[in-house]
C-alpha positions as CSV (number, residue, x, y, z in Angstrom):
1,M,140.8,105.4,130.9
2,D,137.2,106.1,130.8
3,V,135.8,108.6,128.4
4,P,133.5,111.1,130.2
5,Q,129.9,110.7,129.4
6,R,128.0,113.3,127.3
7,H,124.9,115.1,128.2
8,A,121.8,114.4,126.2
9,S,121.7,117.9,124.9
10,E,125.1,117.1,123.0
11,L,123.6,114.6,120.8
12,N,123.8,115.1,116.9
13,L,121.9,113.8,113.8
14,D,123.9,110.6,113.7
15,D,123.2,109.9,117.3
16,F,119.3,110.3,116.7
17,E,119.6,107.9,113.8
18,I,121.2,105.4,116.3
19,I,118.4,105.9,118.8
20,K,115.8,105.2,116.0
21,E,117.7,102.1,115.1
22,L,118.1,100.7,118.6
23,A,114.5,101.5,119.5
24,A,113.4,99.4,116.5
25,Q,115.5,96.6,118.1
26,N,113.6,97.0,121.5
27,C,116.6,98.2,123.3
28,S,115.9,99.8,126.7
29,L,116.5,103.5,127.2
30,K,119.5,102.8,129.5
31,D,121.0,100.5,126.8
32,I,120.6,103.2,124.2
33,A,122.1,105.8,126.5
34,D,125.0,103.6,127.4
35,S,125.6,102.8,123.7
36,L,125.8,106.5,123.0
37,N,128.0,107.3,126.0
38,V,125.3,109.6,127.4
39,D,124.3,110.2,131.0
40,V,121.3,108.0,131.6
41,R,119.5,110.7,133.7
42,S,119.8,113.3,131.1
43,F,118.8,110.9,128.5
44,N,115.7,109.8,130.3
45,L,114.7,113.3,131.3
46,S,114.9,114.3,127.7
47,W,113.1,111.2,126.5
48,K,110.1,112.1,128.8
49,N,109.7,115.3,126.9
50,K,107.5,114.4,123.9
51,E,108.8,117.4,121.8
52,S,112.5,116.4,122.4
53,P,114.6,115.1,119.4
54,I,115.4,112.0,121.6
55,Y,111.8,111.1,122.1
56,K,110.9,111.7,118.5
57,A,113.8,109.5,117.3
58,Y,112.9,106.8,119.7
59,R,109.2,107.0,118.8
60,R,110.1,106.8,114.9
61,G,112.1,103.8,115.4
62,R,109.2,102.1,117.3
63,I,106.7,103.1,114.6
64,E,108.7,102.0,111.7
65,I,109.3,98.5,113.2
66,E,105.6,98.3,113.8
67,I,104.8,99.2,110.3
68,S,107.3,96.4,109.1
69,K,105.6,93.8,111.4
70,S,102.1,95.0,110.2
71,E,103.2,94.5,106.6
72,M,104.6,91.0,107.2
73,L,101.2,90.1,109.2
74,E,99.2,91.5,106.2
75,Q,101.1,89.3,103.8
76,K,100.3,86.2,105.9
77,I,96.8,87.1,106.2
78,L,96.5,87.5,102.4
79,E,98.0,83.9,102.2
80,G,95.2,82.6,104.4
81,N,97.2,82.0,107.5
82,I,94.6,81.5,110.4
83,T,97.0,82.5,113.2
84,A,97.9,85.7,111.4
85,I,94.2,86.5,111.1
86,Q,93.6,85.8,114.8
87,E,96.7,87.8,115.8
88,H,95.4,90.7,113.7
89,N,92.0,90.6,115.3
90,N,93.7,90.6,118.7
91,L,95.8,93.7,117.9
92,A,92.8,95.4,116.4
93,H,90.9,94.8,119.6
94,K,93.8,96.1,121.8
95,R,94.2,99.1,119.6
96,W,90.4,99.8,119.9
97,F,90.6,99.6,123.7
98,D,93.6,101.7,123.9
99,N,91.9,104.4,121.9
100,I,88.9,104.3,124.1
101,K,91.1,104.4,127.2
102,N,93.0,107.3,125.9
103,D,89.8,109.2,124.9
104,V,88.3,108.7,128.4
105,F,91.4,109.6,130.4
106,D,92.2,112.4,127.9
107,L,95.7,111.0,127.3
């Protein structure tokens, strides 16, 4: 017997922690909604609202994993790893370009 899906508005603090963890693991929005047994449509609509707890938990998960990756990259740079230096330079250029793009298009 299938358990009825929940609406995104029925999520609790434990669910938001799961969202954060799954976002850090690069899970898709659909996969996260499915794992929480939440209606995908309501989940996606809530995620599109940048003030929603779903969006904030997802964003926190993505930011935390990026910080971890940056720390690991920094350590490799300090060890003199040329590939890590090149990767850092490429990421810095991409971030610079994204910042300009966001400024120009008022994003």
